[in-house]
N, CA, C and O atoms as CSV, one atom per row, in Angstrom:
chain,resi,resn,atom,element,x,y,z
A,1,MET,N,N,-11.041,-18.858,-8.705
A,1,MET,CA,C,-11.373,-17.483,-9.071
A,1,MET,C,C,-10.848,-17.211,-10.486
A,1,MET,O,O,-9.744,-17.623,-10.840
A,2,SER,N,N,-11.638,-16.530,-11.266
A,2,SER,CA,C,-11.244,-16.249,-12.646
A,2,SER,C,C,-10.239,-15.108,-12.706
A,2,SER,O,O,-10.094,-14.335,-11.759
A,3,ASN,N,N,-9.554,-15.019,-13.833
A,3,ASN,CA,C,-8.595,-13.935,-14.028
A,3,ASN,C,C,-9.281,-12.571,-14.005
A,3,ASN,O,O,-8.707,-11.594,-13.523
A,4,LYS,N,N,-10.505,-12.504,-14.525
A,4,LYS,CA,C,-11.238,-11.232,-14.517
A,4,LYS,C,C,-11.532,-10.779,-13.093
A,4,LYS,O,O,-11.437,-9.591,-12.782
A,5,GLU,N,N,-11.890,-11.729,-12.224
A,5,GLU,CA,C,-12.149,-11.389,-10.822
A,5,GLU,C,C,-10.873,-10.917,-10.137
A,5,GLU,O,O,-10.893,-9.952,-9.373
A,6,GLU,N,N,-9.753,-11.605,-10.414
A,6,GLU,CA,C,-8.466,-11.195,-9.842
A,6,GLU,C,C,-8.080,-9.806,-10.336
A,6,GLU,O,O,-7.640,-8.967,-9.550
A,7,ASP,N,N,-8.242,-9.557,-11.637
A,7,ASP,CA,C,-7.918,-8.244,-12.202
A,7,ASP,C,C,-8.774,-7.155,-11.577
A,7,ASP,O,O,-8.281,-6.073,-11.257
A,8,SER,N,N,-10.061,-7.445,-11.403
A,8,SER,CA,C,-10.970,-6.472,-10.812
A,8,SER,C,C,-10.568,-6.168,-9.372
A,8,SER,O,O,-10.574,-5.010,-8.955
A,9,ARG,N,N,-10.223,-7.198,-8.620
A,9,ARG,CA,C,-9.815,-7.016,-7.232
A,9,ARG,C,C,-8.510,-6.220,-7.154
A,9,ARG,O,O,-8.374,-5.327,-6.317
A,10,ALA,N,N,-7.560,-6.542,-8.021
A,10,ALA,CA,C,-6.289,-5.817,-8.040
A,10,ALA,C,C,-6.505,-4.344,-8.382
A,10,ALA,O,O,-5.872,-3.472,-7.787
A,11,LYS,N,N,-7.383,-4.062,-9.326
A,11,LYS,CA,C,-7.667,-2.675,-9.705
A,11,LYS,C,C,-8.337,-1.910,-8.568
A,11,LYS,O,O,-8.052,-0.730,-8.366
A,12,LYS,N,N,-9.233,-2.573,-7.817
A,12,LYS,CA,C,-9.861,-1.927,-6.666
A,12,LYS,C,C,-8.824,-1.594,-5.599
A,12,LYS,O,O,-8.853,-0.515,-5.007
A,13,ILE,N,N,-7.912,-2.525,-5.361
A,13,ILE,CA,C,-6.861,-2.314,-4.368
A,13,ILE,C,C,-5.965,-1.164,-4.791
A,13,ILE,O,O,-5.637,-0.300,-3.977
A,14,LEU,N,N,-5.569,-1.144,-6.051
A,14,LEU,CA,C,-4.727,-0.060,-6.547
A,14,LEU,C,C,-5.447,1.280,-6.428
A,14,LEU,O,O,-4.837,2.271,-6.026
A,15,ALA,N,N,-6.711,1.325,-6.766
A,15,ALA,CA,C,-7.483,2.572,-6.668
A,15,ALA,C,C,-7.530,3.064,-5.219
A,15,ALA,O,O,-7.438,4.266,-4.973
A,16,ALA,N,N,-7.671,2.148,-4.265
A,16,ALA,CA,C,-7.696,2.538,-2.849
A,16,ALA,C,C,-6.344,3.097,-2.420
A,16,ALA,O,O,-6.282,4.071,-1.669
A,17,ILE,N,N,-5.275,2.491,-2.887
A,17,ILE,CA,C,-3.932,2.973,-2.543
A,17,ILE,C,C,-3.671,4.328,-3.189
A,17,ILE,O,O,-2.981,5.169,-2.612
A,18,GLU,N,N,-4.213,4.542,-4.373
A,18,GLU,CA,C,-4.027,5.815,-5.081
A,18,GLU,C,C,-4.965,6.914,-4.585
A,18,GLU,O,O,-4.825,8.063,-5.003
A,19,ASN,N,N,-5.906,6.596,-3.716
A,19,ASN,CA,C,-6.872,7.577,-3.209
A,19,ASN,C,C,-6.124,8.795,-2.669
A,19,ASN,O,O,-5.334,8.676,-1.732
A,20,GLN,N,N,-6.368,9.950,-3.253
A,20,GLN,CA,C,-5.629,11.169,-2.918
A,20,GLN,C,C,-5.959,11.711,-1.521
A,20,GLN,O,O,-5.274,12.613,-1.037
A,21,LYS,N,N,-6.991,11.177,-0.873
A,21,LYS,CA,C,-7.299,11.595,0.496
A,21,LYS,C,C,-6.221,11.119,1.479
A,21,LYS,O,O,-6.127,11.630,2.595
A,22,TYR,N,N,-5.417,10.147,1.064
A,22,TYR,CA,C,-4.434,9.537,1.954
A,22,TYR,C,C,-3.040,9.577,1.331
A,22,TYR,O,O,-2.884,9.430,0.118
A,23,LYS,N,N,-2.034,9.778,2.174
A,23,LYS,CA,C,-0.650,9.729,1.694
A,23,LYS,C,C,-0.212,8.291,1.485
A,23,LYS,O,O,0.555,7.992,0.570
A,24,SER,N,N,-0.704,7.403,2.340
A,24,SER,CA,C,-0.383,5.980,2.260
A,24,SER,C,C,-1.521,5.216,2.923
A,24,SER,O,O,-2.367,5.809,3.594
A,25,ARG,N,N,-1.541,3.900,2.735
A,25,ARG,CA,C,-2.670,3.102,3.229
A,25,ARG,C,C,-2.201,1.860,3.963
A,25,ARG,O,O,-1.195,1.249,3.602
A,26,THR,N,N,-2.947,1.495,5.000
A,26,THR,CA,C,-2.739,0.217,5.675
A,26,THR,C,C,-3.608,-0.835,4.994
A,26,THR,O,O,-4.517,-0.510,4.230
A,27,ILE,N,N,-3.315,-2.090,5.282
A,27,ILE,CA,C,-4.147,-3.181,4.764
A,27,ILE,C,C,-5.591,-2.990,5.226
A,27,ILE,O,O,-6.528,-3.173,4.449
A,28,ASP,N,N,-5.765,-2.617,6.506
A,28,ASP,CA,C,-7.122,-2.409,7.029
A,28,ASP,C,C,-7.860,-1.307,6.275
A,28,ASP,O,O,-9.041,-1.455,5.959
A,29,GLY,N,N,-7.172,-0.204,5.986
A,29,GLY,CA,C,-7.796,0.896,5.255
A,29,GLY,C,C,-8.180,0.500,3.843
A,29,GLY,O,O,-9.248,0.863,3.350
A,30,ILE,N,N,-7.300,-0.248,3.200
A,30,ILE,CA,C,-7.585,-0.730,1.841
A,30,ILE,C,C,-8.791,-1.662,1.867
A,30,ILE,O,O,-9.690,-1.552,1.033
A,31,ALA,N,N,-8.803,-2.579,2.830
A,31,ALA,CA,C,-9.904,-3.542,2.943
A,31,ALA,C,C,-11.226,-2.825,3.192
A,31,ALA,O,O,-12.244,-3.160,2.587
A,32,LYS,N,N,-11.206,-1.848,4.072
A,32,LYS,CA,C,-12.432,-1.110,4.391
A,32,LYS,C,C,-12.980,-0.388,3.162
A,32,LYS,O,O,-14.180,-0.425,2.892
A,33,GLU,N,N,-12.081,0.272,2.417
A,33,GLU,CA,C,-12.521,1.024,1.236
A,33,GLU,C,C,-13.015,0.125,0.116
A,33,GLU,O,O,-13.981,0.460,-0.570
A,34,THR,N,N,-12.363,-1.008,-0.073
A,34,THR,CA,C,-12.692,-1.872,-1.210
A,34,THR,C,C,-13.758,-2.915,-0.912
A,34,THR,O,O,-14.385,-3.441,-1.832
A,35,GLY,N,N,-13.969,-3.219,0.372
A,35,GLY,CA,C,-14.885,-4.298,0.720
A,35,GLY,C,C,-14.265,-5.669,0.533
A,35,GLY,O,O,-14.968,-6.679,0.577
A,36,ILE,N,N,-12.967,-5.718,0.328
A,36,ILE,CA,C,-12.222,-6.971,0.174
A,36,ILE,C,C,-11.630,-7.315,1.542
A,36,ILE,O,O,-11.135,-6.428,2.236
A,37,SER,N,N,-11.673,-8.572,1.932
A,37,SER,CA,C,-11.165,-8.954,3.255
A,37,SER,C,C,-9.679,-8.613,3.395
A,37,SER,O,O,-8.948,-8.562,2.406
A,38,THR,N,N,-9.248,-8.381,4.629
A,38,THR,CA,C,-7.836,-8.061,4.854
A,38,THR,C,C,-6.938,-9.201,4.378
A,38,THR,O,O,-5.861,-8.958,3.835
A,39,LEU,N,N,-7.374,-10.427,4.577
A,39,LEU,CA,C,-6.597,-11.581,4.124
A,39,LEU,C,C,-6.402,-11.546,2.611
A,39,LEU,O,O,-5.298,-11.774,2.117
A,40,ASN,N,N,-7.482,-11.258,1.873
A,40,ASN,CA,C,-7.376,-11.210,0.417
A,40,ASN,C,C,-6.577,-10.003,-0.059
A,40,ASN,O,O,-5.880,-10.094,-1.070
A,41,VAL,N,N,-6.661,-8.868,0.646
A,41,VAL,CA,C,-5.841,-7.711,0.286
A,41,VAL,C,C,-4.366,-8.070,0.448
A,41,VAL,O,O,-3.557,-7.808,-0.442
A,42,LYS,N,N,-4.019,-8.671,1.590
A,42,LYS,CA,C,-2.628,-9.090,1.824
A,42,LYS,C,C,-2.152,-10.042,0.732
A,42,LYS,O,O,-1.059,-9.893,0.187
A,43,ARG,N,N,-2.995,-11.020,0.426
A,43,ARG,CA,C,-2.633,-12.024,-0.583
A,43,ARG,C,C,-2.417,-11.364,-1.949
A,43,ARG,O,O,-1.435,-11.655,-2.632
A,44,GLU,N,N,-3.327,-10.485,-2.340
A,44,GLU,CA,C,-3.201,-9.822,-3.641
A,44,GLU,C,C,-1.936,-8.969,-3.714
A,44,GLU,O,O,-1.210,-9.010,-4.707
A,45,ILE,N,N,-1.677,-8.197,-2.660
A,45,ILE,CA,C,-0.498,-7.330,-2.669
A,45,ILE,C,C,0.785,-8.155,-2.741
A,45,ILE,O,O,1.751,-7.745,-3.385
A,46,SER,N,N,0.801,-9.310,-2.087
A,46,SER,CA,C,2.033,-10.100,-2.075
A,46,SER,C,C,2.196,-11.015,-3.286
A,46,SER,O,O,3.319,-11.399,-3.610
A,47,THR,N,N,1.100,-11.375,-3.964
A,47,THR,CA,C,1.233,-12.360,-5.043
A,47,THR,C,C,0.857,-11.860,-6.430
A,47,THR,O,O,1.256,-12.470,-7.422
A,48,ASN,N,N,0.109,-10.780,-6.530
A,48,ASN,CA,C,-0.360,-10.310,-7.831
A,48,ASN,C,C,0.757,-9.541,-8.538
A,48,ASN,O,O,1.241,-8.537,-8.016
A,49,SER,N,N,1.163,-9.995,-9.704
A,49,SER,CA,C,2.294,-9.369,-10.411
A,49,SER,C,C,1.982,-7.935,-10.837
A,49,SER,O,O,2.873,-7.086,-10.837
A,50,PHE,N,N,0.736,-7.658,-11.196
A,50,PHE,CA,C,0.345,-6.293,-11.548
A,50,PHE,C,C,0.558,-5.364,-10.352
A,50,PHE,O,O,1.180,-4.310,-10.484
A,51,LEU,N,N,0.035,-5.761,-9.172
A,51,LEU,CA,C,0.198,-4.938,-7.979
A,51,LEU,C,C,1.662,-4.857,-7.554
A,51,LEU,O,O,2.122,-3.808,-7.103
A,52,ASN,N,N,2.388,-5.954,-7.697
A,52,ASN,CA,C,3.808,-5.949,-7.332
A,52,ASN,C,C,4.601,-4.932,-8.127
A,52,ASN,O,O,5.595,-4.398,-7.636
A,53,SER,N,N,4.178,-4.661,-9.336
A,53,SER,CA,C,4.899,-3.686,-10.166
A,53,SER,C,C,4.475,-2.253,-9.868
A,53,SER,O,O,5.175,-1.315,-10.251
A,54,LYS,N,N,3.343,-2.064,-9.192
A,54,LYS,CA,C,2.787,-0.728,-8.967
A,54,LYS,C,C,2.836,-0.253,-7.514
A,54,LYS,O,O,2.837,0.951,-7.259
A,55,VAL,N,N,2.877,-1.180,-6.567
A,55,VAL,CA,C,2.676,-0.870,-5.146
A,55,VAL,C,C,3.874,-1.326,-4.319
A,55,VAL,O,O,4.519,-2.329,-4.624
A,56,MET,N,N,4.154,-0.553,-3.256
A,56,MET,CA,C,5.233,-0.936,-2.347
A,56,MET,C,C,4.855,-0.576,-0.913
A,56,MET,O,O,4.048,0.322,-0.672
A,57,ALA,N,N,5.453,-1.295,0.027
A,57,ALA,CA,C,5.356,-0.910,1.434
A,57,ALA,C,C,6.456,0.114,1.671
A,57,ALA,O,O,7.584,-0.064,1.211
A,58,ILE,N,N,6.134,1.182,2.386
A,58,ILE,CA,C,7.131,2.206,2.661
A,58,ILE,C,C,8.138,1.610,3.642
A,58,ILE,O,O,7.754,1.172,4.726
A,59,PRO,N,N,9.408,1.588,3.281
A,59,PRO,CA,C,10.419,0.963,4.141
A,59,PRO,C,C,10.498,1.629,5.509
A,59,PRO,O,O,10.582,2.853,5.611
A,60,GLY,N,N,10.471,0.803,6.569
A,60,GLY,CA,C,10.718,1.280,7.917
A,60,GLY,C,C,9.602,2.057,8.574
A,60,GLY,O,O,9.783,2.543,9.691
A,61,ILE,N,N,8.443,2.198,7.927
A,61,ILE,CA,C,7.365,3.005,8.508
A,61,ILE,C,C,6.114,2.148,8.659
A,61,ILE,O,O,5.723,1.416,7.750
A,62,LYS,N,N,5.500,2.260,9.834
A,62,LYS,CA,C,4.272,1.511,10.102
A,62,LYS,C,C,3.273,2.396,10.823
A,62,LYS,O,O,3.628,3.411,11.422
A,63,LYS,N,N,2.019,1.987,10.752
A,63,LYS,CA,C,0.945,2.643,11.506
A,63,LYS,C,C,0.191,1.537,12.236
A,63,LYS,O,O,-0.311,0.600,11.615
A,64,ASN,N,N,0.119,1.655,13.548
A,64,ASN,CA,C,-0.525,0.628,14.372
A,64,ASN,C,C,0.067,-0.755,14.085
A,64,ASN,O,O,-0.652,-1.754,14.062
A,65,GLY,N,N,1.372,-0.800,13.870
A,65,GLY,CA,C,2.057,-2.065,13.617
A,65,GLY,C,C,1.910,-2.602,12.212
A,65,GLY,O,O,2.459,-3.658,11.899
A,66,GLN,N,N,1.181,-1.901,11.355
A,66,GLN,CA,C,0.963,-2.366,9.978
A,66,GLN,C,C,1.824,-1.587,9.000
A,66,GLN,O,O,2.036,-0.388,9.177
A,67,PRO,N,N,2.324,-2.261,7.966
A,67,PRO,CA,C,3.055,-1.520,6.932
A,67,PRO,C,C,2.124,-0.553,6.209
A,67,PRO,O,O,0.919,-0.784,6.101
A,68,LEU,N,N,2.703,0.516,5.725
A,68,LEU,CA,C,1.955,1.499,4.935
A,68,LEU,C,C,2.297,1.304,3.470
A,68,LEU,O,O,3.469,1.196,3.109
A,69,PHE,N,N,1.280,1.260,2.632
A,69,PHE,CA,C,1.456,1.026,1.207
A,69,PHE,C,C,1.198,2.295,0.419
A,69,PHE,O,O,0.358,3.120,0.777
A,70,VAL,N,N,1.944,2.424,-0.657
A,70,VAL,CA,C,1.864,3.573,-1.546
A,70,VAL,C,C,2.249,3.074,-2.937
A,70,VAL,O,O,2.881,2.026,-3.071
A,71,THR,N,N,1.869,3.825,-3.972
A,71,THR,CA,C,2.337,3.424,-5.297
A,71,THR,C,C,3.815,3.780,-5.419
A,71,THR,O,O,4.280,4.758,-4.833
A,72,VAL,N,N,4.531,2.990,-6.174
A,72,VAL,CA,C,5.957,3.238,-6.395
A,72,VAL,C,C,6.144,4.615,-7.015
A,72,VAL,O,O,7.035,5.368,-6.623
A,73,GLU,N,N,5.302,4.935,-7.982
A,73,GLU,CA,C,5.391,6.230,-8.673
A,73,GLU,C,C,5.235,7.395,-7.694
A,73,GLU,O,O,6.009,8.353,-7.724
A,74,ARG,N,N,4.240,7.302,-6.840
A,74,ARG,CA,C,3.993,8.387,-5.875
A,74,ARG,C,C,5.128,8.511,-4.869
A,74,ARG,O,O,5.539,9.620,-4.526
A,75,TYR,N,N,5.636,7.374,-4.395
A,75,TYR,CA,C,6.743,7.396,-3.433
A,75,TYR,C,C,7.959,8.086,-4.034
A,75,TYR,O,O,8.584,8.930,-3.392
A,76,LYS,N,N,8.289,7.725,-5.263
A,76,LYS,CA,C,9.448,8.340,-5.926
A,76,LYS,C,C,9.211,9.814,-6.202
A,76,LYS,O,O,10.133,10.622,-6.081
A,77,ARG,N,N,7.995,10.174,-6.568
A,77,ARG,CA,C,7.676,11.547,-6.921
A,77,ARG,C,C,7.589,12.458,-5.694
A,77,ARG,O,O,8.038,13.603,-5.750
A,78,GLU,N,N,7.024,11.972,-4.594
A,78,GLU,CA,C,6.700,12.833,-3.460
A,78,GLU,C,C,7.619,12.704,-2.250
A,78,GLU,O,O,7.559,13.536,-1.344
A,79,THR,N,N,8.457,11.690,-2.217
A,79,THR,CA,C,9.303,11.485,-1.040
A,79,THR,C,C,10.738,11.889,-1.353
A,79,THR,O,O,11.386,11.284,-2.207
A,80,PRO,N,N,11.235,12.917,-0.659
A,80,PRO,CA,C,12.618,13.346,-0.893
A,80,PRO,C,C,13.612,12.214,-0.611
A,80,PRO,O,O,13.365,11.358,0.238
A,81,ILE,N,N,14.710,12.222,-1.315
A,81,ILE,CA,C,15.718,11.169,-1.161
A,81,ILE,C,C,16.192,11.067,0.282
A,81,ILE,O,O,16.359,9.961,0.796
A,82,ALA,N,N,16.413,12.203,0.946
A,82,ALA,CA,C,16.881,12.174,2.336
A,82,ALA,C,C,15.885,11.434,3.228
A,82,ALA,O,O,16.290,10.673,4.108
A,83,VAL,N,N,14.607,11.648,3.012
A,83,VAL,CA,C,13.574,10.971,3.803
A,83,VAL,C,C,13.580,9.481,3.497
A,83,VAL,O,O,13.422,8.664,4.404
A,84,ARG,N,N,13.759,9.117,2.241
A,84,ARG,CA,C,13.818,7.702,1.865
A,84,ARG,C,C,14.945,7.001,2.608
A,84,ARG,O,O,14.764,5.896,3.120
A,85,VAL,N,N,16.111,7.644,2.668
A,85,VAL,CA,C,17.264,7.061,3.355
A,85,VAL,C,C,16.965,6.915,4.844
A,85,VAL,O,O,17.232,5.869,5.435
A,86,LEU,N,N,16.415,7.959,5.444
A,86,LEU,CA,C,16.073,7.886,6.873
A,86,LEU,C,C,15.054,6.789,7.149
A,86,LEU,O,O,15.152,6.094,8.160
A,87,ASN,N,N,14.081,6.628,6.266
A,87,ASN,CA,C,13.076,5.570,6.435
A,87,ASN,C,C,13.734,4.202,6.483
A,87,ASN,O,O,13.326,3.336,7.257
A,88,LEU,N,N,14.735,4.013,5.669
A,88,LEU,CA,C,15.426,2.727,5.632
A,88,LEU,C,C,16.239,2.484,6.897
A,88,LEU,O,O,16.415,1.338,7.313
A,89,LEU,N,N,16.734,3.557,7.512
A,89,LEU,CA,C,17.634,3.428,8.650
A,89,LEU,C,C,16.923,3.272,9.991
A,89,LEU,O,O,17.528,2.811,10.959
A,90,LYS,N,N,15.681,3.639,10.058
A,90,LYS,CA,C,14.979,3.539,11.341
A,90,LYS,C,C,13.539,3.134,11.133
A,90,LYS,O,O,12.969,3.292,10.054
A,91,ASN,N,N,12.972,2.608,12.193
A,91,ASN,CA,C,11.540,2.305,12.167
A,91,ASN,C,C,10.807,3.504,12.712
A,91,ASN,O,O,11.166,4.040,13.761
A,92,LYS,N,N,9.795,3.921,12.014
A,92,LYS,CA,C,9.019,5.078,12.410
A,92,LYS,C,C,7.558,4.666,12.499
A,92,LYS,O,O,7.048,3.984,11.610
A,93,GLU,N,N,6.896,5.068,13.547
A,93,GLU,CA,C,5.510,4.702,13.758
A,93,GLU,C,C,4.639,5.948,13.726
A,93,GLU,O,O,4.907,6.910,14.446
A,94,TYR,N,N,3.606,5.941,12.902
A,94,TYR,CA,C,2.651,7.045,12.854
A,94,TYR,C,C,1.440,6.666,13.698
A,94,TYR,O,O,0.947,5.541,13.627
A,95,PHE,N,N,0.973,7.609,14.489
A,95,PHE,CA,C,-0.166,7.321,15.357
A,95,PHE,C,C,-1.396,8.148,15.023
A,95,PHE,O,O,-2.509,7.713,15.319
A,96,ASN,N,N,-1.249,9.307,14.426
A,96,ASN,CA,C,-2.419,10.177,14.257
A,96,ASN,C,C,-2.584,10.659,12.828
A,96,ASN,O,O,-2.703,11.863,12.599
A,97,GLU,N,N,-2.594,9.778,11.892
A,97,GLU,CA,C,-2.852,10.164,10.506
A,97,GLU,C,C,-4.179,9.612,10.059
A,97,GLU,O,O,-4.583,9.826,8.916
C-alpha cells in the first residue's frame, strides 16, 4: 500500500472519530462510517504515527466490550479531571449510547 493510501485511510479514520454526532467511537462505528474493515481500522489506530499522536482510547471505558476512541484534544478539552481519574480507577461499560 502506498503512503498516499495510508494517509487517506488515516484521515478518514480521524474524521470519523472527530464526527460531532458522537462523543466517542468504537472500532465498529469507525469502520461502518469509513468503509474500512475493522481489522484495518484497528491496525491503523495501533500503528499509524499520525493517528497515534491524535487519537486515544478512553481509559477504563468500553461499549459492548470495545474500547471507545476519541481525539486527545477533545478528551482533554471536554472531560473534567475528576472524570478522567475515575475512568482510570474503574471499568465502565456504556450500553445505550
